[in-house]
mmCIF file of the protein (N, C-alpha, C, O) and its ligand, coordinates in Angstrom:
data_MODEL
# 
_entry.id   MODEL 
# 
loop_
_entity.id 
_entity.type 
_entity.pdbx_number_of_molecules 
1 polymer     1 
2 non-polymer 1 
# 
_entity_poly.entity_id                      1 
_entity_poly.type                           'polypeptide(L)' 
_entity_poly.nstd_linkage                   no 
_entity_poly.nstd_monomer                   no 
_entity_poly.pdbx_seq_one_letter_code       
;(UNK)(UNK)(UNK)(UNK)(UNK)(UNK)(UNK)(UNK)(UNK)(UNK)(UNK)(UNK)(UNK)(UNK)(UNK)(UNK)
(UNK)(UNK)(UNK)(UNK)(UNK)(UNK)(UNK)(UNK)(UNK)(UNK)(UNK)(UNK)(UNK)(UNK)(UNK)(UNK)
(UNK)(UNK)(UNK)(UNK)(UNK)(UNK)(UNK)(UNK)(UNK)(UNK)(UNK)(UNK)(UNK)(UNK)(UNK)(UNK)
(UNK)(UNK)(UNK)(UNK)(UNK)(UNK)
;
_entity_poly.pdbx_seq_one_letter_code_can   XXXXXXXXXXXXXXXXXXXXXXXXXXXXXXXXXXXXXXXXXXXXXXXXXXXXXX 
_entity_poly.pdbx_strand_id                 A 
# 
loop_
_entity_poly_seq.entity_id 
_entity_poly_seq.num 
_entity_poly_seq.mon_id 
_entity_poly_seq.hetero 
1 1  UNK n 
1 2  UNK n 
1 3  UNK n 
1 4  UNK n 
1 5  UNK n 
1 6  UNK n 
1 7  UNK n 
1 8  UNK n 
1 9  UNK n 
1 10 UNK n 
1 11 UNK n 
1 12 UNK n 
1 13 UNK n 
1 14 UNK n 
1 15 UNK n 
1 16 UNK n 
1 17 UNK n 
1 18 UNK n 
1 19 UNK n 
1 20 UNK n 
1 21 UNK n 
1 22 UNK n 
1 23 UNK n 
1 24 UNK n 
1 25 UNK n 
1 26 UNK n 
1 27 UNK n 
1 28 UNK n 
1 29 UNK n 
1 30 UNK n 
1 31 UNK n 
1 32 UNK n 
1 33 UNK n 
1 34 UNK n 
1 35 UNK n 
1 36 UNK n 
1 37 UNK n 
1 38 UNK n 
1 39 UNK n 
1 40 UNK n 
1 41 UNK n 
1 42 UNK n 
1 43 UNK n 
1 44 UNK n 
1 45 UNK n 
1 46 UNK n 
1 47 UNK n 
1 48 UNK n 
1 49 UNK n 
1 50 UNK n 
1 51 UNK n 
1 52 UNK n 
1 53 UNK n 
1 54 UNK n 
# 
loop_
_struct_asym.id 
_struct_asym.entity_id 
A 1 
B 2 
# 
loop_
_chem_comp.id 
_chem_comp.type 
_chem_comp.mon_nstd_flag 
UNK 'L-peptide linking' . 
ZN  non-polymer         . 
# 
_pdbx_entity_nonpoly.entity_id   2 
_pdbx_entity_nonpoly.name        ? 
_pdbx_entity_nonpoly.comp_id     ZN 
# 
_pdbx_nonpoly_scheme.asym_id         B 
_pdbx_nonpoly_scheme.entity_id       2 
_pdbx_nonpoly_scheme.mon_id          ZN 
_pdbx_nonpoly_scheme.ndb_seq_num     1 
_pdbx_nonpoly_scheme.pdb_seq_num     101 
_pdbx_nonpoly_scheme.auth_seq_num    101 
_pdbx_nonpoly_scheme.pdb_mon_id      ZN 
_pdbx_nonpoly_scheme.auth_mon_id     ZN 
_pdbx_nonpoly_scheme.pdb_strand_id   A 
_pdbx_nonpoly_scheme.pdb_ins_code    . 
# 
loop_
_atom_site.group_PDB 
_atom_site.id 
_atom_site.type_symbol 
_atom_site.label_atom_id 
_atom_site.label_alt_id 
_atom_site.label_comp_id 
_atom_site.label_asym_id 
_atom_site.label_entity_id 
_atom_site.label_seq_id 
_atom_site.pdbx_PDB_ins_code 
_atom_site.Cartn_x 
_atom_site.Cartn_y 
_atom_site.Cartn_z 
_atom_site.occupancy 
_atom_site.B_iso_or_equiv 
_atom_site.pdbx_formal_charge 
_atom_site.auth_seq_id 
_atom_site.auth_comp_id 
_atom_site.auth_asym_id 
_atom_site.auth_atom_id 
_atom_site.pdbx_PDB_model_num 
ATOM   1   N  N  . UNK A 1 1  ? 229.878 -26.171 44.357 1.00 0.00 ? 1   UNK A N  1 
ATOM   2   C  CA . UNK A 1 1  ? 228.765 -26.811 43.495 1.00 0.00 ? 1   UNK A CA 1 
ATOM   3   C  C  . UNK A 1 1  ? 227.733 -25.803 43.219 1.00 0.00 ? 1   UNK A C  1 
ATOM   4   O  O  . UNK A 1 1  ? 227.417 -25.051 44.142 1.00 0.00 ? 1   UNK A O  1 
ATOM   5   N  N  . UNK A 1 2  ? 227.202 -25.695 42.149 1.00 0.00 ? 2   UNK A N  1 
ATOM   6   C  CA . UNK A 1 2  ? 226.036 -24.848 41.810 1.00 0.00 ? 2   UNK A CA 1 
ATOM   7   C  C  . UNK A 1 2  ? 224.887 -25.190 42.706 1.00 0.00 ? 2   UNK A C  1 
ATOM   8   O  O  . UNK A 1 2  ? 224.594 -26.365 42.926 1.00 0.00 ? 2   UNK A O  1 
ATOM   9   N  N  . UNK A 1 3  ? 224.164 -24.083 43.282 1.00 0.00 ? 3   UNK A N  1 
ATOM   10  C  CA . UNK A 1 3  ? 223.121 -24.379 44.236 1.00 0.00 ? 3   UNK A CA 1 
ATOM   11  C  C  . UNK A 1 3  ? 221.933 -25.221 43.663 1.00 0.00 ? 3   UNK A C  1 
ATOM   12  O  O  . UNK A 1 3  ? 221.283 -25.928 44.432 1.00 0.00 ? 3   UNK A O  1 
ATOM   13  N  N  . UNK A 1 4  ? 221.635 -25.163 42.335 1.00 0.00 ? 4   UNK A N  1 
ATOM   14  C  CA . UNK A 1 4  ? 220.661 -25.999 41.762 1.00 0.00 ? 4   UNK A CA 1 
ATOM   15  C  C  . UNK A 1 4  ? 221.072 -27.475 41.705 1.00 0.00 ? 4   UNK A C  1 
ATOM   16  O  O  . UNK A 1 4  ? 220.290 -28.363 42.044 1.00 0.00 ? 4   UNK A O  1 
ATOM   17  N  N  . UNK A 1 5  ? 222.316 -27.719 41.268 1.00 0.00 ? 5   UNK A N  1 
ATOM   18  C  CA . UNK A 1 5  ? 222.844 -29.099 41.374 1.00 0.00 ? 5   UNK A CA 1 
ATOM   19  C  C  . UNK A 1 5  ? 222.792 -29.654 42.679 1.00 0.00 ? 5   UNK A C  1 
ATOM   20  O  O  . UNK A 1 5  ? 222.436 -30.821 42.840 1.00 0.00 ? 5   UNK A O  1 
ATOM   21  N  N  . UNK A 1 6  ? 223.139 -28.870 43.691 1.00 0.00 ? 6   UNK A N  1 
ATOM   22  C  CA . UNK A 1 6  ? 223.119 -29.333 45.060 1.00 0.00 ? 6   UNK A CA 1 
ATOM   23  C  C  . UNK A 1 6  ? 221.758 -29.766 45.466 1.00 0.00 ? 6   UNK A C  1 
ATOM   24  O  O  . UNK A 1 6  ? 221.593 -30.830 46.063 1.00 0.00 ? 6   UNK A O  1 
ATOM   25  N  N  . UNK A 1 7  ? 220.769 -28.963 45.156 1.00 0.00 ? 7   UNK A N  1 
ATOM   26  C  CA . UNK A 1 7  ? 219.338 -29.172 45.345 1.00 0.00 ? 7   UNK A CA 1 
ATOM   27  C  C  . UNK A 1 7  ? 218.797 -30.426 44.673 1.00 0.00 ? 7   UNK A C  1 
ATOM   28  O  O  . UNK A 1 7  ? 217.979 -31.145 45.247 1.00 0.00 ? 7   UNK A O  1 
ATOM   29  N  N  . UNK A 1 8  ? 219.253 -30.680 43.469 1.00 0.00 ? 8   UNK A N  1 
ATOM   30  C  CA . UNK A 1 8  ? 218.819 -31.800 42.867 1.00 0.00 ? 8   UNK A CA 1 
ATOM   31  C  C  . UNK A 1 8  ? 219.414 -33.118 43.394 1.00 0.00 ? 8   UNK A C  1 
ATOM   32  O  O  . UNK A 1 8  ? 218.725 -34.138 43.384 1.00 0.00 ? 8   UNK A O  1 
ATOM   33  N  N  . UNK A 1 9  ? 220.683 -33.120 43.855 1.00 0.00 ? 9   UNK A N  1 
ATOM   34  C  CA . UNK A 1 9  ? 221.412 -34.061 44.536 1.00 0.00 ? 9   UNK A CA 1 
ATOM   35  C  C  . UNK A 1 9  ? 220.591 -34.383 45.824 1.00 0.00 ? 9   UNK A C  1 
ATOM   36  O  O  . UNK A 1 9  ? 220.331 -35.551 46.113 1.00 0.00 ? 9   UNK A O  1 
ATOM   37  N  N  . UNK A 1 10 ? 220.204 -33.381 46.556 1.00 0.00 ? 10  UNK A N  1 
ATOM   38  C  CA . UNK A 1 10 ? 219.548 -33.591 47.835 1.00 0.00 ? 10  UNK A CA 1 
ATOM   39  C  C  . UNK A 1 10 ? 218.171 -34.205 47.562 1.00 0.00 ? 10  UNK A C  1 
ATOM   40  O  O  . UNK A 1 10 ? 217.723 -35.023 48.365 1.00 0.00 ? 10  UNK A O  1 
ATOM   41  N  N  . UNK A 1 11 ? 217.497 -33.865 46.505 1.00 0.00 ? 11  UNK A N  1 
ATOM   42  C  CA . UNK A 1 11 ? 216.068 -34.393 46.260 1.00 0.00 ? 11  UNK A CA 1 
ATOM   43  C  C  . UNK A 1 11 ? 216.401 -36.002 45.891 1.00 0.00 ? 11  UNK A C  1 
ATOM   44  O  O  . UNK A 1 11 ? 215.666 -36.903 46.296 1.00 0.00 ? 11  UNK A O  1 
ATOM   45  N  N  . UNK A 1 12 ? 217.471 -36.227 45.158 1.00 0.00 ? 12  UNK A N  1 
ATOM   46  C  CA . UNK A 1 12 ? 217.759 -37.663 44.711 1.00 0.00 ? 12  UNK A CA 1 
ATOM   47  C  C  . UNK A 1 12 ? 217.976 -38.498 45.959 1.00 0.00 ? 12  UNK A C  1 
ATOM   48  O  O  . UNK A 1 12 ? 217.461 -39.616 45.989 1.00 0.00 ? 12  UNK A O  1 
ATOM   49  N  N  . UNK A 1 13 ? 218.722 -38.046 47.039 1.00 0.00 ? 13  UNK A N  1 
ATOM   50  C  CA . UNK A 1 13 ? 218.924 -38.637 48.268 1.00 0.00 ? 13  UNK A CA 1 
ATOM   51  C  C  . UNK A 1 13 ? 217.607 -38.878 49.060 1.00 0.00 ? 13  UNK A C  1 
ATOM   52  O  O  . UNK A 1 13 ? 217.387 -39.929 49.661 1.00 0.00 ? 13  UNK A O  1 
ATOM   53  N  N  . UNK A 1 14 ? 216.737 -37.812 49.015 1.00 0.00 ? 14  UNK A N  1 
ATOM   54  C  CA . UNK A 1 14 ? 215.456 -37.929 49.730 1.00 0.00 ? 14  UNK A CA 1 
ATOM   55  C  C  . UNK A 1 14 ? 214.678 -39.021 49.094 1.00 0.00 ? 14  UNK A C  1 
ATOM   56  O  O  . UNK A 1 14 ? 214.046 -39.821 49.785 1.00 0.00 ? 14  UNK A O  1 
ATOM   57  N  N  . UNK A 1 15 ? 214.704 -39.080 47.771 1.00 0.00 ? 15  UNK A N  1 
ATOM   58  C  CA . UNK A 1 15 ? 213.822 -40.039 47.093 1.00 0.00 ? 15  UNK A CA 1 
ATOM   59  C  C  . UNK A 1 15 ? 214.438 -41.538 47.396 1.00 0.00 ? 15  UNK A C  1 
ATOM   60  O  O  . UNK A 1 15 ? 213.705 -42.523 47.304 1.00 0.00 ? 15  UNK A O  1 
ATOM   61  N  N  . UNK A 1 16 ? 215.753 -41.648 47.742 1.00 0.00 ? 16  UNK A N  1 
ATOM   62  C  CA . UNK A 1 16 ? 216.336 -42.881 47.969 1.00 0.00 ? 16  UNK A CA 1 
ATOM   63  C  C  . UNK A 1 16 ? 216.150 -43.294 49.441 1.00 0.00 ? 16  UNK A C  1 
ATOM   64  O  O  . UNK A 1 16 ? 216.549 -44.371 49.883 1.00 0.00 ? 16  UNK A O  1 
ATOM   65  N  N  . UNK A 1 17 ? 215.512 -42.353 50.167 1.00 0.00 ? 17  UNK A N  1 
ATOM   66  C  CA . UNK A 1 17 ? 215.301 -42.805 51.578 1.00 0.00 ? 17  UNK A CA 1 
ATOM   67  C  C  . UNK A 1 17 ? 216.530 -42.250 52.391 1.00 0.00 ? 17  UNK A C  1 
ATOM   68  O  O  . UNK A 1 17 ? 216.588 -42.486 53.598 1.00 0.00 ? 17  UNK A O  1 
ATOM   69  N  N  . UNK A 1 18 ? 217.397 -41.605 51.839 1.00 0.00 ? 18  UNK A N  1 
ATOM   70  C  CA . UNK A 1 18 ? 218.652 -41.225 52.701 1.00 0.00 ? 18  UNK A CA 1 
ATOM   71  C  C  . UNK A 1 18 ? 218.394 -39.973 53.453 1.00 0.00 ? 18  UNK A C  1 
ATOM   72  O  O  . UNK A 1 18 ? 217.570 -39.108 53.156 1.00 0.00 ? 18  UNK A O  1 
ATOM   73  N  N  . UNK A 1 19 ? 219.230 -39.987 54.498 1.00 0.00 ? 19  UNK A N  1 
ATOM   74  C  CA . UNK A 1 19 ? 219.036 -38.696 55.329 1.00 0.00 ? 19  UNK A CA 1 
ATOM   75  C  C  . UNK A 1 19 ? 219.675 -37.484 54.754 1.00 0.00 ? 19  UNK A C  1 
ATOM   76  O  O  . UNK A 1 19 ? 220.817 -37.524 54.296 1.00 0.00 ? 19  UNK A O  1 
ATOM   77  N  N  . UNK A 1 20 ? 218.961 -36.425 54.772 1.00 0.00 ? 20  UNK A N  1 
ATOM   78  C  CA . UNK A 1 20 ? 219.483 -35.078 54.289 1.00 0.00 ? 20  UNK A CA 1 
ATOM   79  C  C  . UNK A 1 20 ? 219.382 -34.126 55.444 1.00 0.00 ? 20  UNK A C  1 
ATOM   80  O  O  . UNK A 1 20 ? 218.325 -33.967 56.055 1.00 0.00 ? 20  UNK A O  1 
ATOM   81  N  N  . UNK A 1 21 ? 220.557 -33.462 55.750 1.00 0.00 ? 21  UNK A N  1 
ATOM   82  C  CA . UNK A 1 21 ? 220.640 -32.529 56.766 1.00 0.00 ? 21  UNK A CA 1 
ATOM   83  C  C  . UNK A 1 21 ? 219.859 -31.145 56.295 1.00 0.00 ? 21  UNK A C  1 
ATOM   84  O  O  . UNK A 1 21 ? 220.010 -30.656 55.175 1.00 0.00 ? 21  UNK A O  1 
ATOM   85  N  N  . UNK A 1 22 ? 219.116 -30.665 57.182 1.00 0.00 ? 22  UNK A N  1 
ATOM   86  C  CA . UNK A 1 22 ? 218.327 -29.499 56.885 1.00 0.00 ? 22  UNK A CA 1 
ATOM   87  C  C  . UNK A 1 22 ? 219.258 -28.228 56.565 1.00 0.00 ? 22  UNK A C  1 
ATOM   88  O  O  . UNK A 1 22 ? 220.173 -27.924 57.330 1.00 0.00 ? 22  UNK A O  1 
ATOM   89  N  N  . UNK A 1 23 ? 218.999 -27.556 55.484 1.00 0.00 ? 23  UNK A N  1 
ATOM   90  C  CA . UNK A 1 23 ? 219.939 -26.423 54.993 1.00 0.00 ? 23  UNK A CA 1 
ATOM   91  C  C  . UNK A 1 23 ? 219.698 -25.217 55.988 1.00 0.00 ? 23  UNK A C  1 
ATOM   92  O  O  . UNK A 1 23 ? 220.616 -24.438 56.244 1.00 0.00 ? 23  UNK A O  1 
ATOM   93  N  N  . UNK A 1 24 ? 218.424 -25.083 56.548 1.00 0.00 ? 24  UNK A N  1 
ATOM   94  C  CA . UNK A 1 24 ? 218.297 -23.888 57.238 1.00 0.00 ? 24  UNK A CA 1 
ATOM   95  C  C  . UNK A 1 24 ? 218.837 -23.986 58.719 1.00 0.00 ? 24  UNK A C  1 
ATOM   96  O  O  . UNK A 1 24 ? 219.425 -23.019 59.203 1.00 0.00 ? 24  UNK A O  1 
ATOM   97  N  N  . UNK A 1 25 ? 218.678 -24.943 59.317 1.00 0.00 ? 25  UNK A N  1 
ATOM   98  C  CA . UNK A 1 25 ? 219.259 -25.012 60.819 1.00 0.00 ? 25  UNK A CA 1 
ATOM   99  C  C  . UNK A 1 25 ? 220.438 -25.836 60.927 1.00 0.00 ? 25  UNK A C  1 
ATOM   100 O  O  . UNK A 1 25 ? 221.169 -25.711 61.909 1.00 0.00 ? 25  UNK A O  1 
ATOM   101 N  N  . UNK A 1 26 ? 220.738 -26.806 59.862 1.00 0.00 ? 26  UNK A N  1 
ATOM   102 C  CA . UNK A 1 26 ? 221.984 -27.520 59.879 1.00 0.00 ? 26  UNK A CA 1 
ATOM   103 C  C  . UNK A 1 26 ? 222.019 -28.654 60.944 1.00 0.00 ? 26  UNK A C  1 
ATOM   104 O  O  . UNK A 1 26 ? 223.036 -29.324 61.121 1.00 0.00 ? 26  UNK A O  1 
ATOM   105 N  N  . UNK A 1 27 ? 220.956 -28.829 61.594 1.00 0.00 ? 27  UNK A N  1 
ATOM   106 C  CA . UNK A 1 27 ? 220.862 -29.791 62.699 1.00 0.00 ? 27  UNK A CA 1 
ATOM   107 C  C  . UNK A 1 27 ? 219.956 -30.887 62.453 1.00 0.00 ? 27  UNK A C  1 
ATOM   108 O  O  . UNK A 1 27 ? 220.322 -32.052 62.609 1.00 0.00 ? 27  UNK A O  1 
ATOM   109 N  N  . UNK A 1 28 ? 218.703 -30.550 62.046 1.00 0.00 ? 28  UNK A N  1 
ATOM   110 C  CA . UNK A 1 28 ? 217.634 -31.534 61.886 1.00 0.00 ? 28  UNK A CA 1 
ATOM   111 C  C  . UNK A 1 28 ? 217.915 -32.311 60.528 1.00 0.00 ? 28  UNK A C  1 
ATOM   112 O  O  . UNK A 1 28 ? 218.867 -32.022 59.803 1.00 0.00 ? 28  UNK A O  1 
ATOM   113 N  N  . UNK A 1 29 ? 217.103 -33.215 60.277 1.00 0.00 ? 29  UNK A N  1 
ATOM   114 C  CA . UNK A 1 29 ? 217.132 -34.103 59.001 1.00 0.00 ? 29  UNK A CA 1 
ATOM   115 C  C  . UNK A 1 29 ? 215.795 -33.846 58.373 1.00 0.00 ? 29  UNK A C  1 
ATOM   116 O  O  . UNK A 1 29 ? 214.801 -33.578 59.048 1.00 0.00 ? 29  UNK A O  1 
ATOM   117 N  N  . UNK A 1 30 ? 215.791 -33.935 57.060 1.00 0.00 ? 30  UNK A N  1 
ATOM   118 C  CA . UNK A 1 30 ? 214.425 -33.848 56.292 1.00 0.00 ? 30  UNK A CA 1 
ATOM   119 C  C  . UNK A 1 30 ? 213.782 -35.131 56.241 1.00 0.00 ? 30  UNK A C  1 
ATOM   120 O  O  . UNK A 1 30 ? 214.271 -36.142 55.737 1.00 0.00 ? 30  UNK A O  1 
ATOM   121 N  N  . UNK A 1 31 ? 212.507 -35.021 56.864 1.00 0.00 ? 31  UNK A N  1 
ATOM   122 C  CA . UNK A 1 31 ? 211.673 -36.244 56.984 1.00 0.00 ? 31  UNK A CA 1 
ATOM   123 C  C  . UNK A 1 31 ? 210.542 -36.267 56.017 1.00 0.00 ? 31  UNK A C  1 
ATOM   124 O  O  . UNK A 1 31 ? 209.835 -35.261 55.968 1.00 0.00 ? 31  UNK A O  1 
ATOM   125 N  N  . UNK A 1 32 ? 210.271 -37.285 55.234 1.00 0.00 ? 32  UNK A N  1 
ATOM   126 C  CA . UNK A 1 32 ? 209.095 -37.288 54.215 1.00 0.00 ? 32  UNK A CA 1 
ATOM   127 C  C  . UNK A 1 32 ? 207.805 -37.293 55.073 1.00 0.00 ? 32  UNK A C  1 
ATOM   128 O  O  . UNK A 1 32 ? 207.687 -37.879 56.150 1.00 0.00 ? 32  UNK A O  1 
ATOM   129 N  N  . UNK A 1 33 ? 206.867 -36.568 54.455 1.00 0.00 ? 33  UNK A N  1 
ATOM   130 C  CA . UNK A 1 33 ? 205.516 -36.629 54.939 1.00 0.00 ? 33  UNK A CA 1 
ATOM   131 C  C  . UNK A 1 33 ? 204.823 -37.801 54.187 1.00 0.00 ? 33  UNK A C  1 
ATOM   132 O  O  . UNK A 1 33 ? 204.505 -37.679 53.004 1.00 0.00 ? 33  UNK A O  1 
ATOM   133 N  N  . UNK A 1 34 ? 204.605 -38.889 54.863 1.00 0.00 ? 34  UNK A N  1 
ATOM   134 C  CA . UNK A 1 34 ? 204.083 -40.139 54.181 1.00 0.00 ? 34  UNK A CA 1 
ATOM   135 C  C  . UNK A 1 34 ? 205.336 -40.877 53.633 1.00 0.00 ? 34  UNK A C  1 
ATOM   136 O  O  . UNK A 1 34 ? 206.447 -40.754 54.149 1.00 0.00 ? 34  UNK A O  1 
ATOM   137 N  N  . UNK A 1 35 ? 205.092 -41.603 52.617 1.00 0.00 ? 35  UNK A N  1 
ATOM   138 C  CA . UNK A 1 35 ? 206.090 -42.520 51.893 1.00 0.00 ? 35  UNK A CA 1 
ATOM   139 C  C  . UNK A 1 35 ? 207.082 -41.566 51.181 1.00 0.00 ? 35  UNK A C  1 
ATOM   140 O  O  . UNK A 1 35 ? 206.762 -40.642 50.433 1.00 0.00 ? 35  UNK A O  1 
ATOM   141 N  N  . UNK A 1 36 ? 208.306 -41.927 51.524 1.00 0.00 ? 36  UNK A N  1 
ATOM   142 C  CA . UNK A 1 36 ? 209.446 -41.082 50.833 1.00 0.00 ? 36  UNK A CA 1 
ATOM   143 C  C  . UNK A 1 36 ? 209.580 -41.209 49.307 1.00 0.00 ? 36  UNK A C  1 
ATOM   144 O  O  . UNK A 1 36 ? 210.121 -40.339 48.625 1.00 0.00 ? 36  UNK A O  1 
ATOM   145 N  N  . UNK A 1 37 ? 209.042 -42.373 48.796 1.00 0.00 ? 37  UNK A N  1 
ATOM   146 C  CA . UNK A 1 37 ? 209.010 -42.553 47.346 1.00 0.00 ? 37  UNK A CA 1 
ATOM   147 C  C  . UNK A 1 37 ? 207.945 -41.710 46.589 1.00 0.00 ? 37  UNK A C  1 
ATOM   148 O  O  . UNK A 1 37 ? 208.121 -41.349 45.425 1.00 0.00 ? 37  UNK A O  1 
ATOM   149 N  N  . UNK A 1 38 ? 206.853 -41.421 47.295 1.00 0.00 ? 38  UNK A N  1 
ATOM   150 C  CA . UNK A 1 38 ? 205.794 -40.727 46.563 1.00 0.00 ? 38  UNK A CA 1 
ATOM   151 C  C  . UNK A 1 38 ? 205.374 -39.445 47.233 1.00 0.00 ? 38  UNK A C  1 
ATOM   152 O  O  . UNK A 1 38 ? 204.504 -38.773 46.679 1.00 0.00 ? 38  UNK A O  1 
ATOM   153 N  N  . UNK A 1 39 ? 205.902 -39.034 48.372 1.00 0.00 ? 39  UNK A N  1 
ATOM   154 C  CA . UNK A 1 39 ? 205.567 -37.799 48.940 1.00 0.00 ? 39  UNK A CA 1 
ATOM   155 C  C  . UNK A 1 39 ? 206.123 -36.585 48.141 1.00 0.00 ? 39  UNK A C  1 
ATOM   156 O  O  . UNK A 1 39 ? 207.177 -36.668 47.511 1.00 0.00 ? 39  UNK A O  1 
ATOM   157 N  N  . UNK A 1 40 ? 205.382 -35.468 48.193 1.00 0.00 ? 40  UNK A N  1 
ATOM   158 C  CA . UNK A 1 40 ? 205.892 -34.184 47.585 1.00 0.00 ? 40  UNK A CA 1 
ATOM   159 C  C  . UNK A 1 40 ? 206.358 -33.235 48.632 1.00 0.00 ? 40  UNK A C  1 
ATOM   160 O  O  . UNK A 1 40 ? 206.608 -32.065 48.344 1.00 0.00 ? 40  UNK A O  1 
ATOM   161 N  N  . UNK A 1 41 ? 206.482 -33.699 49.830 1.00 0.00 ? 41  UNK A N  1 
ATOM   162 C  CA . UNK A 1 41 ? 206.762 -32.835 50.949 1.00 0.00 ? 41  UNK A CA 1 
ATOM   163 C  C  . UNK A 1 41 ? 207.666 -33.439 51.998 1.00 0.00 ? 41  UNK A C  1 
ATOM   164 O  O  . UNK A 1 41 ? 207.440 -34.538 52.505 1.00 0.00 ? 41  UNK A O  1 
ATOM   165 N  N  . UNK A 1 42 ? 208.732 -32.649 52.312 1.00 0.00 ? 42  UNK A N  1 
ATOM   166 C  CA . UNK A 1 42 ? 209.612 -33.160 53.402 1.00 0.00 ? 42  UNK A CA 1 
ATOM   167 C  C  . UNK A 1 42 ? 209.706 -32.056 54.351 1.00 0.00 ? 42  UNK A C  1 
ATOM   168 O  O  . UNK A 1 42 ? 209.684 -30.881 53.983 1.00 0.00 ? 42  UNK A O  1 
ATOM   169 N  N  . UNK A 1 43 ? 209.815 -32.440 55.633 1.00 0.00 ? 43  UNK A N  1 
ATOM   170 C  CA . UNK A 1 43 ? 209.884 -31.363 56.625 1.00 0.00 ? 43  UNK A CA 1 
ATOM   171 C  C  . UNK A 1 43 ? 210.992 -31.704 57.575 1.00 0.00 ? 43  UNK A C  1 
ATOM   172 O  O  . UNK A 1 43 ? 211.271 -32.877 57.825 1.00 0.00 ? 43  UNK A O  1 
ATOM   173 N  N  . UNK A 1 44 ? 211.662 -30.632 58.136 1.00 0.00 ? 44  UNK A N  1 
ATOM   174 C  CA . UNK A 1 44 ? 212.823 -30.836 58.977 1.00 0.00 ? 44  UNK A CA 1 
ATOM   175 C  C  . UNK A 1 44 ? 212.292 -31.130 60.366 1.00 0.00 ? 44  UNK A C  1 
ATOM   176 O  O  . UNK A 1 44 ? 211.338 -30.526 60.855 1.00 0.00 ? 44  UNK A O  1 
ATOM   177 N  N  . UNK A 1 45 ? 213.037 -32.192 61.031 1.00 0.00 ? 45  UNK A N  1 
ATOM   178 C  CA . UNK A 1 45 ? 212.459 -32.596 62.368 1.00 0.00 ? 45  UNK A CA 1 
ATOM   179 C  C  . UNK A 1 45 ? 213.064 -31.773 63.396 1.00 0.00 ? 45  UNK A C  1 
ATOM   180 O  O  . UNK A 1 45 ? 212.880 -32.073 64.576 1.00 0.00 ? 45  UNK A O  1 
ATOM   181 N  N  . UNK A 1 46 ? 213.724 -30.826 63.096 1.00 0.00 ? 46  UNK A N  1 
ATOM   182 C  CA . UNK A 1 46 ? 214.266 -29.860 64.065 1.00 0.00 ? 46  UNK A CA 1 
ATOM   183 C  C  . UNK A 1 46 ? 213.572 -28.430 64.137 1.00 0.00 ? 46  UNK A C  1 
ATOM   184 O  O  . UNK A 1 46 ? 213.033 -28.018 65.164 1.00 0.00 ? 46  UNK A O  1 
ATOM   185 N  N  . UNK A 1 47 ? 213.639 -27.688 62.905 1.00 0.00 ? 47  UNK A N  1 
ATOM   186 C  CA . UNK A 1 47 ? 213.120 -26.333 62.823 1.00 0.00 ? 47  UNK A CA 1 
ATOM   187 C  C  . UNK A 1 47 ? 211.664 -26.350 62.068 1.00 0.00 ? 47  UNK A C  1 
ATOM   188 O  O  . UNK A 1 47 ? 210.909 -25.380 62.136 1.00 0.00 ? 47  UNK A O  1 
ATOM   189 N  N  . UNK A 1 48 ? 211.378 -27.400 61.429 1.00 0.00 ? 48  UNK A N  1 
ATOM   190 C  CA . UNK A 1 48 ? 210.122 -27.438 60.711 1.00 0.00 ? 48  UNK A CA 1 
ATOM   191 C  C  . UNK A 1 48 ? 210.145 -26.881 59.354 1.00 0.00 ? 48  UNK A C  1 
ATOM   192 O  O  . UNK A 1 48 ? 209.077 -26.729 58.761 1.00 0.00 ? 48  UNK A O  1 
ATOM   193 N  N  . UNK A 1 49 ? 211.312 -26.546 58.777 1.00 0.00 ? 49  UNK A N  1 
ATOM   194 C  CA . UNK A 1 49 ? 211.411 -26.032 57.439 1.00 0.00 ? 49  UNK A CA 1 
ATOM   195 C  C  . UNK A 1 49 ? 211.023 -27.119 56.480 1.00 0.00 ? 49  UNK A C  1 
ATOM   196 O  O  . UNK A 1 49 ? 211.319 -28.295 56.688 1.00 0.00 ? 49  UNK A O  1 
ATOM   197 N  N  . UNK A 1 50 ? 210.278 -26.665 55.305 1.00 0.00 ? 50  UNK A N  1 
ATOM   198 C  CA . UNK A 1 50 ? 209.752 -27.629 54.466 1.00 0.00 ? 50  UNK A CA 1 
ATOM   199 C  C  . UNK A 1 50 ? 210.331 -27.547 53.033 1.00 0.00 ? 50  UNK A C  1 
ATOM   200 O  O  . UNK A 1 50 ? 210.699 -26.485 52.532 1.00 0.00 ? 50  UNK A O  1 
ATOM   201 N  N  . UNK A 1 51 ? 210.380 -28.641 52.466 1.00 0.00 ? 51  UNK A N  1 
ATOM   202 C  CA . UNK A 1 51 ? 210.765 -28.759 50.935 1.00 0.00 ? 51  UNK A CA 1 
ATOM   203 C  C  . UNK A 1 51 ? 209.585 -29.341 50.246 1.00 0.00 ? 51  UNK A C  1 
ATOM   204 O  O  . UNK A 1 51 ? 209.073 -30.406 50.593 1.00 0.00 ? 51  UNK A O  1 
ATOM   205 N  N  . UNK A 1 52 ? 209.136 -28.546 49.176 1.00 0.00 ? 52  UNK A N  1 
ATOM   206 C  CA . UNK A 1 52 ? 207.979 -29.083 48.413 1.00 0.00 ? 52  UNK A CA 1 
ATOM   207 C  C  . UNK A 1 52 ? 208.530 -29.316 46.997 1.00 0.00 ? 52  UNK A C  1 
ATOM   208 O  O  . UNK A 1 52 ? 209.258 -28.504 46.426 1.00 0.00 ? 52  UNK A O  1 
ATOM   209 N  N  . UNK A 1 53 ? 208.125 -30.496 46.469 1.00 0.00 ? 53  UNK A N  1 
ATOM   210 C  CA . UNK A 1 53 ? 208.533 -31.039 45.164 1.00 0.00 ? 53  UNK A CA 1 
ATOM   211 C  C  . UNK A 1 53 ? 207.186 -30.809 44.355 1.00 0.00 ? 53  UNK A C  1 
ATOM   212 O  O  . UNK A 1 53 ? 206.168 -31.467 44.573 1.00 0.00 ? 53  UNK A O  1 
ATOM   213 N  N  . UNK A 1 54 ? 207.277 -29.863 43.452 1.00 0.00 ? 54  UNK A N  1 
ATOM   214 C  CA . UNK A 1 54 ? 206.071 -29.663 42.579 1.00 0.00 ? 54  UNK A CA 1 
ATOM   215 C  C  . UNK A 1 54 ? 206.362 -29.828 41.129 1.00 0.00 ? 54  UNK A C  1 
ATOM   216 O  O  . UNK A 1 54 ? 205.463 -29.692 40.299 1.00 0.00 ? 54  UNK A O  1 
HETATM 217 ZN ZN . ZN  B 2 .  ? 215.918 -27.447 60.022 1.00 0.00 2 101 ZN  A ZN 1 
# 
C-alpha cells in the first residue's frame, strides 16, 4: 500500500476511536490527547512518538 494511503487509513481509525499500533516502536498504541473526535494530536503510549493532524 502507498505510504500516504496507509497514513490516511490510520487517521480514519484514530478518528473512529480504534487502536492504531505505533509505526515507530511497533509496540505501543496511539492515544488521543483529549477527545479522539476533536484532538489534533495523538501520542504513542510506549515510545512517546506523536502524530499531529494539521
Ligand atoms: Zn511507539
